C-alpha positions as CSV (number, residue, x, y, z in Angstrom):
1,X,115.7,81.5,125.2
2,X,113.3,78.9,123.7
3,X,114.4,75.4,122.9
4,X,113.9,76.1,119.2
5,X,116.2,79.2,119.4
6,X,118.8,77.3,121.3
7,X,118.7,74.4,118.8
8,X,119.0,76.9,115.9
9,X,122.0,78.6,117.5
10,X,123.7,75.2,118.1
11,X,123.0,74.2,114.5
12,X,124.6,77.4,113.2
13,X,127.7,76.8,115.4
14,X,128.0,73.2,114.2
15,X,127.6,74.4,110.6
16,X,130.4,77.0,110.9
17,X,132.6,74.6,112.7
18,X,132.3,72.2,109.7
19,X,133.2,75.1,107.3
20,X,136.2,76.3,109.4
21,X,138.9,74.4,107.6
22,X,138.1,76.0,104.3
23,X,136.8,79.4,105.5
24,X,140.0,81.3,104.7
25,X,139.7,80.2,101.0
26,X,136.4,82.0,100.8
27,X,138.3,85.3,100.7
28,X,139.6,84.2,97.3
29,X,136.1,84.8,96.0
30,X,135.1,88.3,95.0
31,X,132.1,88.4,97.3
32,X,134.2,87.6,100.4
33,X,137.2,89.7,99.3
34,X,134.8,92.6,98.9
35,X,134.3,92.6,102.7
36,X,138.0,93.3,103.2
37,X,138.1,95.9,100.4
38,X,135.1,97.7,101.9
39,X,136.6,97.7,105.4
40,X,139.9,99.1,103.9
41,X,138.0,101.8,102.0
42,X,135.8,102.7,105.0
43,X,138.9,103.2,107.2
44,X,141.1,104.8,104.5
45,X,143.1,107.7,105.9
46,X,142.2,106.9,109.5
47,X,144.9,106.6,112.1
48,X,144.1,103.1,113.5
49,X,147.3,102.8,115.5
50,X,146.5,101.9,119.1
51,X,142.7,101.7,118.7
52,X,140.7,98.8,120.1
53,X,138.4,96.7,118.0
54,X,136.0,93.8,118.7
55,X,135.5,91.4,115.8
56,X,132.3,89.6,116.8
57,X,131.8,86.6,114.7
58,X,135.4,86.7,113.5
59,X,135.5,83.3,111.8
60,X,139.1,82.5,111.0
61,X,140.2,86.1,111.8
62,X,140.9,87.6,108.4
63,X,139.5,91.0,109.3
64,X,141.1,90.8,112.7
65,X,144.5,90.2,111.3
66,X,144.1,93.0,108.8
67,X,143.3,95.4,111.7
68,X,146.2,94.1,113.8
69,X,148.6,94.6,110.9
70,X,147.7,98.3,111.1
71,X,148.5,98.6,114.8
72,X,145.1,97.9,116.3
73,X,144.4,95.9,119.5
74,X,141.8,93.3,118.4
75,X,139.7,90.8,120.2
76,X,138.2,88.3,117.8
77,X,135.3,86.2,119.2
78,X,133.3,83.5,117.7
79,X,130.9,80.8,118.9
80,X,132.4,78.1,116.6
81,X,135.4,76.6,118.4
82,X,137.1,75.4,115.3
83,X,137.0,78.9,113.8
84,X,138.8,80.3,116.8
85,X,141.4,77.5,116.7
86,X,142.2,78.2,113.1
87,X,142.2,82.0,113.7
88,X,144.8,81.6,116.5
89,X,146.9,79.3,114.4
90,X,146.9,81.6,111.4
91,X,147.7,84.6,113.6
92,X,150.6,82.7,115.1
93,X,151.9,81.4,111.8
94,X,151.8,84.8,110.2
95,X,153.5,86.6,113.1
96,X,150.5,88.7,114.1
97,X,151.2,92.4,114.6
98,X,149.9,94.5,117.5
99,X,147.7,93.0,120.1
100,X,145.6,90.3,118.6
101,X,143.8,87.6,120.6
102,X,141.0,85.2,119.8
103,X,138.5,83.9,122.3
104,X,135.7,81.3,122.0
105,X,132.4,82.7,123.4
106,X,129.0,81.1,123.8
107,X,127.2,84.3,122.9
108,X,128.2,87.9,122.2
109,X,125.5,89.0,124.6
110,X,128.0,88.5,127.5
111,X,131.6,89.5,126.7
112,X,134.3,90.1,129.3
113,X,135.3,93.5,127.9
114,X,136.3,96.9,129.3
115,X,134.1,99.1,127.1
116,X,136.5,102.0,127.1
117,X,139.1,100.0,125.2
118,X,137.0,99.2,122.2
119,X,136.9,101.8,119.4
120,X,134.6,100.0,117.1
121,X,133.1,96.6,116.3
122,X,133.7,94.8,113.1
123,X,130.2,93.4,113.6
124,X,128.9,97.0,113.4
125,X,131.1,97.5,110.3
126,X,129.5,94.4,108.7
127,X,126.1,96.2,109.0
128,X,127.6,99.1,107.0
129,X,127.7,96.8,104.1
130,X,124.0,96.7,104.2
131,X,123.2,100.2,105.4
132,X,126.2,102.3,104.3
133,X,129.1,103.3,106.5
134,X,127.8,106.8,107.3
135,X,124.5,105.5,108.6
136,X,126.2,102.8,110.7
137,X,129.2,104.6,112.0
138,X,128.5,108.3,111.5
139,X,132.3,108.8,111.0
140,X,134.9,106.2,112.1
141,X,136.9,108.8,114.1
142,X,133.7,109.7,116.0
143,X,132.6,106.1,116.6
144,X,131.1,105.5,120.0
145,X,133.0,103.2,122.4
146,X,131.2,99.9,122.9
């Protein structure tokens, strides 16, 4: 990794750390709320109970909590430590359902995961906002394990 790439990555982490305290409020805006609505629509009718999910770049854990409330086991990871701190605090204060944990990571390139436990990645779902759910997922019930 070049020094420029490293510096850009650290700048992005610092930027998101500074936004962490107000990140949850962004879901009051239609553009952010649309993320949650789109995820709900994409997974409508799917039995999510007991499925494993990775929320890479989870921020304060809004989508992670939504999945956990539906019985999913979720690992939320983010490079911004303050985002992870707030995600864990919100999950604890709201009595998180299912198995929900948050972990600070330096990069998503090296995650301590057992691949057969992850059904889908919310990071992959975020791509479906750009490319459409069928192109990204195929079909959620046939999603490849990570």
